[in-house]
Residue, then its C-alpha position, 0 to 999 in steps of 0.5 A: m664785747s661790752t656794749h654801750t647804750a647812749p644817754r637819753p637826750y634830756r627831754k623837757s617834760e611838758p605840763d599837762s594841758g588838760a589840767f587847765a581844762k579840768m580845773a575850769a570845768v570843776l569851778l564852772g561846776l561850783l559856779v552853776g551850783v552856787v547860782g541854781f542855789f540862790a535862783l532856787l531861794m529866789w524862786l521860793d521867795a517869789r512863791d508867796d504862799d500867802g497871796a491866795a489868802a491876801a487876794p479876798a482882802a484886796a478886793q475889797p475897797a480900802v477905807h483910809d482916814h482922810n485926817t492923816a497923811l500916808p504914810l504915817d511916818s512922813f515928814a508931814g505926819v498929821v494933817p492939822s485941822n486948820a488944813k484949808e485955812l492954810a492952804a487958803a492963806h498960802k501965796p501961790y508962786d508966779a508962774a509967769m515967765p518973765p521977759i527974755p531980754a533983747t540984748d546979746v549979754v543977759k546980766v543977772h545978779m542974785t543975792l544969796k541969803d540963809m532963810a527958813v523955808q515952810i515945806a509943810p504945814g508946820v514944817r520949817y528948813n533952813t536953806w539957802a535962797f537966792d533974792g529972798h525966794g524959797a524954793p524954786g528960786p527966781v527964774v532966769h528966762v534967756r534965748h539959746g545962744q545969749t551969753v549970761e553973765m552971773t553976779l553972785t553976792n553972798g548975803g549969807k552967814i557964811 
């Protein structure tokens, strides 16, 4: 007598669910190693082996030549010998606030002009200025709730 075995039913193989966990563990391990390496480098950089030698020098008062601006590579460079005369000749900006208009609508007209502004003794800067003022420009003083109608006239070259 012959025996016949029935064919096995097709079974779809399931992916190994542990493969994802293994790959994530490997990547996380690499990440921890890289972060640890950078933390070690930062720790070595922060140790500052020269700090002990620099401490006594820092305790001594610093001696500065007050005829030069610090840092030396600043825009002003060297303080001129006539700095006091320049300061005395400087016209201060009037800091008084203009009166607040009593109307609900405040009309402001400004003219934009090209001008060179002195930002430090001997240092000039080409800029746009409003109504011929340098920096800061004119003050517009209004109260909360007032409407401002601004008219700007281009008096510049552009």
